[in-house]
N, C-alpha and C positions, 0 to 999 in steps of 0.2 A: 481499485475494486467498486461492482457494481452497487447503486447507491438501491438496488430493489433489495440488496439482502441489508440495509442498514434506511440508520434514521435523522434527516440533518434536527437538530433541534436549535443550533444556530453560529451567527461568525461572530471573528474578530480578524480582524486587522482586513477583514472586505472576503475571506477563508470560510467555506462550510465546517461545520463542526461536525462530524456524523460518529450517531454512534449501529455500532454493527452489532446483529444481533446475539454473537455468543458473547458479548459486554455483561447482556442479561441472566446466564446459565452463570458466570465466571461469578458477576458480582452478589446471585444467591446466594456461589458458595460460598465470600470472602465473607458475604457474610454473619452467615452462621456458623466457619470459623476463629472470626472474634469475637463475636459474641461467648465462643464456647470457652475461648485460652482468654478470657480477656482480665482473669483475676492472672498470669502468667503473665501479660503486657501490659498492667499494675505496673507490678512487682518491677520491671525491669528497668520501669521510667522511675522507678522510685517511689514511689504513688503506693499506697495500701490503697488496695480497692475493696474496702468497706469504709470508707469516707469520700470514696467518687458518690454525688448524685446521679448521675445521671444513671439509669439501669446498663446493668451488658448487652442489650438484642438494638438499645440505642446507638450506643456505644461500636458496634458491629457496623449500623448500618453508615456514622458518622467517617469510621477507619474508611470501609468505603466509599464513601462520596472520597474520599479525603488522599487514597489512594488514588482515581484516576482525571482527577483535579493536579494531583503532582503530573503525574503522566501528561496531559495537555500542556501543564506551564513547559517543559519539556517540548514536547513536537513544536510549541507555538514560538520560542526561541529556534528552534530548529529555521521554520516557516521563515521570521524578520525576517532571516541573516542571510535566507534565498530567497528571496522578493529581494535583497538591495544589491546582489548579485544579479537579476534580469529571469527570476526561473520563474516558472506559472509555476503557481501553487493551487493545484483544482480544491484540497481538499484534506481536512485532517480528521481518519476514521479515531475513534476509544472498540478497542477489540477485548477478545479475549486472549491475548500475553501483551499488552502494552497500548500502543499507539503508534498508527503509521500514518506522515504524512507524506500524500501522493503529489507528487512536481517533476517536471519535465527535468532531465536530465544535466549535471552542472559539467561541461567541458573541461573548466580550469581547473588544472588541480587547485588551485592557492583557496578558490569561491569553493569547491569540496573541501576541504581541507577545514577553512572557518565556516563549511555551513554543517558539517558532522562531529565536531570538540562543541560547539556554541551549546547543543543541546546537555551534554554529558554536566560541562560547568556553569550555566545556570542550578542545572541540579542540585549540585554540589556547593553555590550561595547560597540556594534556596536552603538546602539542609545546615550549612555555618549559621546559618544568621536567624533559621531556627533553631538550634543549640543552644545558644548563643542570651537567648529570648527563654530558655529552658534552663540554663544557667542564673541569670540575673531578680527569676521569681523563683524564690526560693520560699517566702511567703504569697502566692498565690492558692489561688483553688486548687487542690486539687484535680480538676475535669480540668482548667484550664496547661496544670502542668503537662498532663498527660499528655497532653494535646498539642502541643509544641514540642513536647519530646517524640512524638509519633512522627510528626509530620517533619520533622531535625531528620529521623532512622528513612525511613520513605525513599527520603528526595538523595540522598548519603547514599544505599542502593540502591535507586535509578540508576543517580552519576557515576558511579563506579561500576554496576555491573555494565554497562552503557560499553566500558570505553575496555573490555574486554577487543583484542586483534581479532574479533570471527563475524565472517564478512559476513549478511551484510548490515552486521552492527554498526550502530558508529562507532569504536574505535574502529574497523574493520574495512570502513569507508576513511577511515582515518589513514591507514596504512595504505590505503590504494593510494590515494593523492598523491603520497611520499615516494613511494615503487614507478611513477607512472611519470616522473622525472627521466627515470633513469632507463624504464625499461618501457614502457610505453603505455598506452591506456591497455589493451587484449591485457598487456604479458601480463600487468598489475594485478590487473583486473584476476589470470588465474590464477597468478600466485597468492592472492588476498583468500582469493574463494580455497583454497587449499588448507592456506590456513586455521580457515572461518571453521573449516568442516573438522581438521583436526581436533579443535576448539572443541567443534557441537559433537565429536563421539566422544569426548570425556565426559560433557553435563550428560547423557545419556546416559551411560554407566557410570558416574556420579547418581543420578537422581534412581534407578533404577537400583543400586545397592542400598543406595541409605533411606529407600523406600520414600522419596517423594518424586510424585508423579508430574509436578508442574515442571522442576528442574527439567528432568526428561525430556517434557511436551515442550518446551526453553528452543532446548541439544536439537532433537528432532525439525522444529518450525528454523533453526541458523542452516543447520545442513539444507538443505533443503533448498533455501529460498536465497542461498550462497549459491547453490549448481541453477541454478534457475537464471538470477541475475547473468552469471558467466555466461549460460548456453546463449542468450539473448547478445550479451555481445560479440561471442565471439559468429553469431550468423551476422549479423552487422556487418562482422570482417569481411564472413567473407563476401558479402555481396558489391562489397566496394569498386565501381568503376559503373555497376548496370543499373540500368535508370525504368521509369515508370513505364514510357513505351516501349520495352523491348520484352517485356512479358502478363500486360491487364488484358484482362479480358472483354474482346468486344460484341459480347451477348448482353447488352445495356438492355434489363428489364425493367420498361415504367409502367406504375402502373396511376390510378389517379385517387387521390385525396376522396375519405366515402369508401370505397371498392370493400368487398369484404376478404375474408385472411383466404375465401376460398377461391373467388378472382383471381388473391394475390399467389396464389398456389398452383392455378392452373395456369397459368400467364410466366411461373417459372417453368411446369411442365412443358411446358411448345415451347424456350430458348433450351431449354436444356441446361441452365444456370440458377445456379444452389442460391441465390437472391434476387431480389428486385427491389427500385428505386422509387419508394412513394410522390409523387410528384403532385403541387398544388399549382395551379396555372401555370404549368412547364417547368414551377422551379420544386425540387426537389426539398423536399420535409423529412426524408428520414428512411432508413430501410428496414427493410423486414429477410428470413434467412429461413430456408427450408426445414432447418431447426425447430427456430419461433414455432413454425406452421405446426410441425409436428407434436410439440407438445398442449397443441392446442386440439383438447376434446374435438375427435367430428359431430358431437353434435352443437355445436359451440360456431364451426367453422362460417355460418352460415351471420356471422356477428363482424360490424365493419371496421376498418383498418384506424385504432383509437387513435392520432400523431402521438401524444404524450409518451405511448408506452415505445413507440418507433425507438430503435436503435437514431441517433445522432449520425448524421450527414458530416461528414466530412472531403472537404475537397480536394486534390491533390494535381499538378500540373502533368499531363506530359512528359513533359523532358526532368521533374523530380530524380532524385535520386532513392534507390531506393534503400540506402543504408537508414535514409531520413526517414524514408516512410514507416519503414519495419519502426521504430523507434516511435514513430507518433502511432503504430495500432497500441503498441505494449502501452505506450507514458497513459493512452488517452482509452483505453482498452478496448479496443472498437475490433472487429471480426474482417470490415471491407472500407474501403473510401471510394469517389467515386472520383472518378478521371476526366478532364478537360482539356482542351486542346481548341485554341483562337477560341474562345469564350463560348463553344459547344463538348456540348457531355459524347463520350467517343466509345466509353466502356467503364468498368470496376475491375477493384482490385484488390481481391482478397490474400487472407494467410493461405489457401489452398494454394493461390498464381507464388506469393512467398514462396513457399517450400520448392516450390517445383524449379524454380525459380534458381533454389539453393542446391536442391538434388542435380537439376543441371551441370551449376558449377561443377558438381568434385567429381560427376562421370566427366567433365572437359581434363580436369587435372591429372586424375587419373590417368591419359591417354597418354599425359607427356612425361 
């Protein structure tokens, strides 16, 4: 998840917590829905809305914040277990369809299973605690009972829904971890993704027939997410045995920090390269791509490159294996990396270079 479309609001356990711009859209929508349906929500909690002190519009805000707080708690459970398993967690992002924890891939099936199930388990546990408090506070104020009931209900829904074996949801990841022992990671991912797509299609149909665009959107998200992750894993498997040195580009274009956007574009044009490495005192500090330059209005290309706005530089070795580098590109959401050999910068490796490697591997396989 690019930080350009989200904002960091704090850190928990050393992990940045971000809000995606789509969260604002859905938060406003939920606020209106909760406020309008307040009477029904109160009745479900066995509370007379006329006895509730706070007005519906305020409860709309509180319910919306409570929902995303529960989502954050769910994601935090994933993060803590993943960190104990050695995974690198980059961020937690709250967005329109819930939360996403961006972390490095867990190779151990046992670690993936533990990380997958702990989120739903934490949500169900919180739901049970809040429901128990709701039942124990029969003489409490209507506002308190309403809040406890809502928190219990939301946590139960989050926990149980995420247990659906629809990859890449938690249940789907748990299914893959179990299947990996018998079928291997690639085949297990394919099976879990297929199961997930069937369930996702069912969610879309139910959503459309039942008039719930929210359920249909979740189904579409699950379908596309499972397909994308399955393709990425298959690509890494197809690259097995290939190394960076076999396919990287030796057209290393460098521009000094302080150069203008136009300078970078001219350097890329001269070298016929789609990207340039920005350096300061010979040390790479960022990357700029032709696509990024193209998005800058012509009248603004005289502006100097700003280090904080450049794509981050990641170094890889000439001898690194391509599957590991592709995974790194996916996990870090990078377009390219800089290649070094014996401490010297020798070129770059982009997604286009890796796509060419895949194409050549497929052509070679077709001849056999």
